[in-house]
Each structure stands twice: as C-alpha cells, then as structure tokens.
C-alpha positions in Angstrom: -22.8 -5.7 -15.8 -20.3 -3.0 -15.1 -18.0 -2.9 -12.1 -18.6 -0.1 -9.6 -15.5 2.0 -9.9 -14.2 5.6 -9.4 -13.5 5.9 -13.1 -14.2 4.1 -16.4 -12.2 3.5 -19.5 -14.0 2.2 -22.6 -11.6 0.7 -25.1 -14.1 -1.3 -27.0 -13.3 -1.8 -30.7 -9.6 -1.1 -30.2 -6.9 -3.7 -30.7 -3.5 -4.4 -29.2 -1.5 -2.3 -28.3 -4.1 0.6 -28.1 -6.1 -0.6 -25.0 -3.0 -0.9 -22.8 -1.5 2.3 -24.1 -4.7 4.2 -23.2 -4.9 2.3 -19.9 -1.3 3.4 -19.0 -2.2 7.0 -19.7 -5.4 6.9 -17.7 -3.9 5.1 -14.7 -1.3 7.9 -14.4 -4.2 10.4 -13.8 -5.6 8.3 -10.9 -4.7 8.8 -7.3 -3.3 5.9 -5.4 -6.1 3.6 -4.3 -8.6 4.8 -6.9 -10.4 2.2 -9.0 -10.9 2.0 -12.7 -13.3 -0.2 -14.7 -11.9 -1.0 -18.2 -14.3 -2.2 -20.8 -12.6 -4.0 -23.8 -13.4 -6.3 -26.7 -9.9 -7.3 -27.8 -9.2 -10.9 -26.5 -5.5 -10.0 -26.0 -6.5 -7.8 -23.1 -7.1 -11.0 -21.2 -3.4 -11.5 -21.2 -2.1 -7.9 -21.5 -4.1 -6.1 -18.7 -3.2 -8.7 -15.9 0.4 -8.4 -17.0 0.2 -4.6 -17.0 -1.1 -4.6 -13.4 1.4 -7.1 -12.2 4.4 -5.3 -13.8 3.4 -1.9 -12.6 2.1 -2.8 -9.1 -1.6 -2.2 -9.6 -4.2 -4.6 -8.2 -6.5 -6.4 -10.6 -9.5 -6.8 -8.4 -12.0 -8.5 -10.7 -12.3 -9.7 -14.3 -15.4 -10.9 -16.2 -16.7 -11.5 -19.7 -20.2 -10.6 -20.7 -22.0 -10.0 -24.0 -18.8 -9.8 -26.0 -17.2 -7.3 -23.6 -14.3 -8.0 -21.3 -14.4 -6.1 -18.0 -11.6 -5.4 -15.6 -11.6 -3.7 -12.2 -8.3 -2.5 -11.1 -7.0 -0.3 -8.3 -4.0 2.0 -8.7 -1.0 1.0 -6.6 1.0 3.5 -4.6 
C-alpha cells in the first residue's frame, strides 16, 4: 500500500538523520497544500517525521506500517 500523493520520497535504507534531512529539502520544493508520501525503513522516523511536521507547520495526514516499510502522508503548510 502506498498513499495517493502528489509526490513521493523514498528514503528506505537510510538512517537518522538522513530521512529528515532529505524530507526537509523535498518539502521546500512543494507548493503549499501539495502532498508527499514518504517511504522509510528507519524506526526513528516514527518519532522524527511527526515532530518535523509539527515543528514546521505541515500536516501529517496518515501514517502506516506495512511489510517493513513505514509510510507517511503529509501536506505542506502555508
């Protein structure tokens, strides 16, 4: 299962802090309101990505784990 999103960022196989660093760069390229599906395998993303969204004002719309992957659907804030 992958979330239906405007964009996708695959950070599987990468470990803290790389997933959030790449996410930060990718979100800057999105227009306000666009969505991004992040696919990760590092368990620390379960803590880091929700904090990233909260701190920077992005919406974490959904989160799921499936087959060793952690999926996040977020929407860029204004």
